Structure formats: C-alpha cells, structure tokens
C-alpha positions in Angstrom: -31.5 -0.1 219.2 -34.1 1.5 217.4 -37.8 0.8 218.2 -38.3 -1.3 214.9 -35.3 -3.6 215.7 -36.5 -3.8 219.2 -39.7 -5.1 218.1 -38.1 -7.7 215.7 -35.9 -9.2 218.3 -38.9 -9.4 220.9 -40.8 -11.2 218.1 -37.8 -13.7 217.4 -37.4 -14.4 221.3 -41.2 -14.9 221.7 -41.1 -17.3 219.1 -38.1 -19.2 220.2 -39.5 -19.6 223.6 -42.9 -20.9 222.4 -41.1 -23.7 219.9 -38.9 -24.6 223.1 -41.7 -25.3 225.4 -43.4 -28.4 226.0 -46.2 -29.4 223.5 -49.5 -30.8 224.3 -49.9 -34.5 224.0 -52.6 -35.0 221.5 -52.4 -38.8 222.2 -54.0 -38.1 225.7 -57.5 -39.7 226.5 -60.3 -37.3 225.4 -58.3 -35.5 222.7 -59.8 -34.9 219.3 -58.9 -37.6 216.7 -56.5 -36.7 214.0 -57.8 -37.3 210.4 -55.5 -37.9 207.5 -56.9 -37.6 203.8 -56.6 -40.8 201.7 -56.0 -39.3 198.1 -56.3 -43.0 196.7 -59.9 -43.7 198.3 -62.0 -44.8 196.6 -60.6 -46.7 193.8 -61.2 -45.5 190.1 -64.6 -46.1 189.0 -65.1 -48.5 186.1 -66.9 -47.8 182.7 -65.4 -44.3 182.4 -67.7 -43.3 185.2 -67.9 -39.7 186.7 -69.4 -38.4 189.8 -71.7 -35.6 190.0 -72.5 -33.5 193.0 -72.3 -35.9 196.0 -75.2 -34.9 198.2 -75.2 -37.7 200.7 -72.8 -40.1 202.6 -74.0 -43.1 204.9 -72.0 -46.0 206.6 -74.0 -49.3 207.1 -73.2 -52.3 209.7 -70.5 -53.6 207.6 -68.7 -50.4 207.4 -69.4 -50.1 203.9 -69.6 -46.4 202.6 -72.7 -45.2 200.5 -72.9 -42.1 198.7 -75.5 -40.6 196.4 -74.9 -38.0 193.8 -76.5 -36.0 191.1 -75.2 -37.9 188.0 -77.5 -36.0 185.6 -75.3 -32.8 186.4 -71.9 -34.5 185.8 -71.5 -32.5 182.4 -71.5 -29.2 184.3 -68.9 -30.6 187.0 -65.2 -29.3 187.2 -63.0 -30.7 185.6 -65.3 -32.8 183.7 -66.6 -30.0 181.7 -63.0 -28.7 180.6 -62.2 -28.9 176.9 -60.3 -31.4 176.7 -61.7 -33.6 177.9 -65.6 -33.1 177.5 -67.6 -35.3 179.8 -70.3 -35.7 177.2 -67.5 -37.1 174.8 -65.4 -39.2 176.8 -67.4 -40.4 180.1 -70.7 -41.4 181.7 -72.5 -40.4 184.9 -72.3 -43.3 187.4 -75.4 -44.6 189.0 -76.8 -42.4 191.6 -76.2 -44.8 194.4 -72.8 -46.3 194.8 -71.5 -48.6 197.6 -67.8 -49.0 198.7 -66.2 -51.6 200.9 -63.6 -50.1 203.4 -60.9 -50.7 201.0 -62.6 -48.3 198.5 -63.6 -51.1 196.0 -67.1 -50.3 194.4 -69.1 -53.4 195.4 -72.7 -52.0 194.7 -74.6 -49.4 192.2 -78.0 -48.9 191.4 -80.6 -46.2 191.4 -82.6 -43.8 189.0 -86.1 -44.0 187.7 -88.0 -47.1 187.9 -91.3 -49.0 187.8 -93.3 -48.5 190.7 -91.9 -45.4 192.4 -90.9 -41.9 191.6 -87.2 -41.0 191.6 -86.5 -37.6 193.1 -86.3 -34.7 190.8 -83.0 -33.7 192.9 -81.9 -36.5 195.3 -80.8 -35.3 198.6 -79.5 -37.5 201.5 -78.9 -41.3 201.9 -79.3 -43.3 205.2 -78.7 -46.9 205.7 -80.9 -48.3 208.7 -80.3 -51.0 211.0 -81.6 -53.4 208.8 -79.2 -52.3 205.8 -82.3 -50.9 203.8 -81.4 -47.7 202.0 -83.7 -44.6 202.2 -83.4 -41.6 199.8 -84.8 -38.2 200.2 -85.1 -35.3 197.6 -85.2 -31.7 197.6 -86.4 -30.7 194.0 -89.4 -28.6 193.8 -91.8 -31.4 193.8 -90.0 -34.0 195.8 -92.7 -34.5 198.7 -91.8 -38.2 199.3 -89.0 -40.6 200.4 -88.0 -43.9 199.2 -86.9 -47.2 200.6 -84.7 -49.8 199.1 -82.9 -53.2 199.8 -79.2 -52.7 199.8 -79.1 -54.4 196.3 -81.7 -51.6 194.9 -85.0 -53.6 195.2 -87.7 -51.0 195.6 -89.5 -51.5 198.7 -91.7 -48.5 199.7 -92.7 -45.0 198.8 -93.7 -42.9 201.8 -95.8 -39.6 200.9 -97.3 -38.7 197.8 -95.0 -36.9 195.1 -95.8 -33.9 193.2 -96.6 -31.3 196.1 -94.7 -28.2 195.4 -96.2 -26.1 198.0 -95.1 -26.7 201.8 -97.6 -27.9 204.3 -96.0 -28.6 207.7 -99.0 -30.1 209.0 -99.8 -32.5 205.9 -100.4 -36.1 207.0 -99.8 -37.4 203.3 -96.8 -35.9 202.1 -93.5 -34.1 203.0 -91.7 -31.1 201.4 -88.2 -31.5 200.1 -86.6 -33.8 202.7 -83.1 -33.0 203.5 -82.0 -36.2 205.6 -83.3 -39.2 207.4 -82.0 -40.9 210.5 -83.3 -44.2 212.3 -84.0 -45.4 215.8 -83.3 -49.0 215.5 -85.1 -49.9 218.8 -88.3 -48.1 217.9 -88.1 -49.1 214.3 -88.8 -45.3 213.4 -87.1 -43.0 210.7 -86.9 -39.3 211.7 -87.2 -37.0 208.8 -85.8 -33.6 208.4 -88.7 -32.2 206.6 -87.1 -30.0 205.1 -86.3 -27.5 202.6 -89.9 -26.8 202.3 -91.9 -27.9 205.4 -90.7 -26.6 208.9 -90.7 -29.7 210.9 -89.3 -33.2 212.0 -91.5 -36.0 211.0 -91.3 -39.5 212.4 -92.5 -42.6 210.3 -92.7 -46.2 211.2 -89.9 -47.8 209.1 -91.8 -50.9 208.4 -95.3 -49.3 207.3 -94.4 -45.7 206.5 -97.2 -44.5 208.7 -96.7 -41.0 210.0 -96.4 -41.3 213.8 -95.9 -37.8 214.9 -94.1 -34.5 214.1 -93.4 -31.1 215.4 -91.7 -27.8 214.7 -89.1 -25.5 216.1 -88.8 -25.8 219.9 -91.3 -28.6 220.1 -94.1 -26.6 218.7 -96.8 -27.0 216.3 -95.2 -26.3 213.0 -96.2 -23.2 211.0 -95.3 -22.3 207.5 -95.6 -18.6 208.0 -92.9 -16.6 206.6 -91.0 -14.9 209.5 -88.8 -13.1 207.4 -85.3 -14.6 208.3 
C-alpha cells in the first residue's frame, strides 16, 4: 500500500468512527438554544414600502418587535437600487419606526421630523422601556440628544441639547452620538451608551431626563483624550 493510499484509508476510517459514535444530546438542560430563520417574517409591508438600513431592534412587554431604520437611504439599498426596479420609481421608504406583532403583522408605524423635537440626523438604536415608551438615539455628527415617545408616536421628551458636534464626556447638558439605551425599571432610570463621540456611560431619570451620574472606562472619570487606538 502506498503512503498516499494509506492516508486516504485512515481518513475514511476516522470519519466512519466519528459518525458511528454517540452524538451529544443538544436537548440537555443548559445547552444553547437552536434558532431557525423564518423567511416569511415579517409579512410584506403595505404601500410599496421598503426598509433602509435597520439600525435598531427592541422587544416590548407584549412581545412586539420594534425596529428603527434609515429610510432616507433606501434608494442606495440593494436590491432596491437595481435597475429594474429602481426604488425612486416603484417604491417608498417606510416610516422610520415600525412595530410588528409576534406573527409579523405591521401594527404600528411612525417617526421622522416633527414639531417640538429634533429628529436625529442619523437615527441609531431603539429601546422600549418598562412603561412601553420608545427611546431613540442618533449617531450623526450633531446628534447630541435622545428622544422619548409613547408607543403610538406621541412626542414626550427630548433630553440633551442638539447640535453639539464636538465630544465632551463631562458635559451635563448634552451627549455625543448615543449608540444605545437600556432601562432599569426598578430605579426608573435610562442608561445611555454615550457614545460614538463621548466616552462614557450616562444615567438619566426616565421621567424627568435629569442627568444623575456618569462614568468612563473602568469606572473612572471619562476623558476625551485621544489615546491613539
């Protein structure tokens, strides 16, 4: 037997032995869950709506799934920008905030510029708190605030002064390109990953928007110094 044939036969025997042995029971307690993609979820959107870049997903107390996307970029999405069809001829961007029930039905939609608040230049992240209020951040160059809405899209509060392009990780009146928000129901507080500009975690009162505390890396006072990473 040549050396090449010996290696080939050895490989076959190793494979056969491996296949014939007992397999691990993935249903045992403590094993990782198995996920299966549902290609039909969510159901098709009405009005020839298309999604742009989906930049945030959240689940509320009713197991409804919320997404926020950048619909103003929809003409640049693939395959929407292919010719044919062209997105600007056949279709329209969906509203930025969409709510789906567990079956994938669209049950709510709203968002975009409105009276009394500054819609982010580049919306980023969506969080639904324990009161089913919806919080939105932004990571555009001058997005230095966060927004709070009711589940139906009623504007409730804007926290932070908009329009600050330079980071200031010790500022009390604005943020800098907040990436994501999380809530503490017991304390009624919102935690802000602040952010793409600032280098801190900021905590605000979810009812009043008051800045309560913040910290930087390793719990230290945050610094905007460029460390060259």
